[in-house]
C-alpha positions as CSV (number, residue, x, y, z in Angstrom):
1,M,114.2,53.9,150.5
2,I,111.4,52.2,152.2
3,T,109.6,54.3,155.2
4,K,108.0,52.6,158.4
5,K,106.0,54.6,161.1
6,I,106.4,53.0,164.5
7,T,104.4,53.7,167.5
8,T,106.4,52.6,170.4
9,L,110.0,52.3,171.7
10,F,111.0,49.3,174.0
11,G,114.0,50.4,176.3
12,N,115.7,52.4,173.2
13,L,115.1,49.6,170.8
14,A,113.0,50.3,167.7
15,P,110.8,47.1,166.7
16,V,110.2,46.5,163.1
17,H,108.0,43.8,161.5
18,E,110.2,41.0,159.5
19,R,107.9,42.0,156.5
20,Y,109.5,45.2,156.4
21,V,113.1,44.2,157.1
22,N,112.8,41.4,154.4
23,K,111.3,43.9,151.8
24,A,114.2,46.5,152.3
25,I,116.9,43.5,152.2
26,F,115.1,41.9,148.7
27,Q,114.8,45.7,147.3
28,K,118.4,46.3,148.6
29,K,117.2,49.7,150.1
30,D,117.6,51.5,153.3
31,L,114.9,51.5,155.9
32,R,113.6,54.8,157.3
33,L,111.9,54.5,160.8
34,I,109.7,57.5,162.1
35,Y,108.9,57.9,165.7
36,E,106.9,60.9,166.8
37,D,108.8,63.6,165.1
38,E,112.6,61.9,164.5
39,N,113.6,59.7,162.0
40,M,116.3,57.1,161.8
41,I,117.9,55.4,159.0
42,L,119.0,51.9,158.9
43,S,121.2,51.2,156.2
44,Y,120.8,48.1,153.9
45,K,123.8,46.4,155.5
46,Q,122.6,47.0,159.4
47,L,119.3,45.2,158.6
48,D,120.8,41.9,158.9
49,N,122.3,42.7,162.6
50,P,119.2,43.3,165.1
51,N,120.1,43.7,168.4
52,K,117.3,41.5,169.3
53,T,114.8,39.4,167.7
54,T,111.5,37.8,169.2
55,I,108.4,35.8,167.8
56,V,104.8,37.2,168.4
57,T,101.5,36.1,167.8
58,D,99.6,38.2,165.0
59,K,96.6,39.6,166.6
60,F,94.6,39.5,163.1
61,T,95.5,36.1,162.0
62,G,97.2,34.2,165.0
63,E,100.2,33.0,163.0
64,P,103.4,33.7,164.6
65,K,105.6,36.8,163.0
66,K,109.1,37.8,163.8
67,L,110.1,41.4,165.0
68,Y,113.5,42.7,164.8
69,Y,114.9,45.3,167.4
70,Y,117.1,47.7,166.5
71,N,119.1,50.7,168.9
72,W,117.3,54.0,168.5
73,K,119.5,56.5,167.1
74,P,117.5,59.4,165.6
75,L,119.1,61.5,163.0
76,D,120.5,64.8,164.4
77,S,118.2,67.5,163.3
78,R,121.2,69.9,162.4
79,Q,122.5,67.4,160.1
80,G,120.7,68.7,157.1
81,E,121.7,72.4,158.0
82,L,125.6,71.0,158.2
83,L,125.1,69.0,154.9
84,V,123.8,72.5,153.1
85,W,126.6,74.6,154.6
86,K,129.1,72.0,153.4
87,K,127.7,72.0,149.9
88,K,127.8,75.8,149.8
89,K,131.4,75.8,150.9
90,N,132.4,73.4,148.3
91,I,130.8,75.9,145.6
92,L,132.5,78.9,147.1
93,N,136.0,76.8,147.0
94,L,135.1,75.9,143.3
95,L,134.4,79.3,142.4
96,N,137.3,80.7,143.8
97,N,139.7,78.3,142.6
98,Y,138.2,79.1,139.1
99,M,138.7,83.0,139.4
């Protein structure tokens, strides 16, 4: 998984530089975006379908660069707890079936 920290949202859209999108597509990996204390994961298959794209001038080189915008959908903070509970439940079921 490739991780990228972003500093701004534009109308609930997360901007991602084309370099990170291309890297994730080339490596066939998911892209994890971090904004403040929230995380969002874009699956490898979602990367080809941004909500919006724009071309901006790079402030360091002056060259045009592409930005991809994706809907900001942070992970639910309870998701990890739900997965742990589901695993515990599966283990208990296996143990009960074994005995």
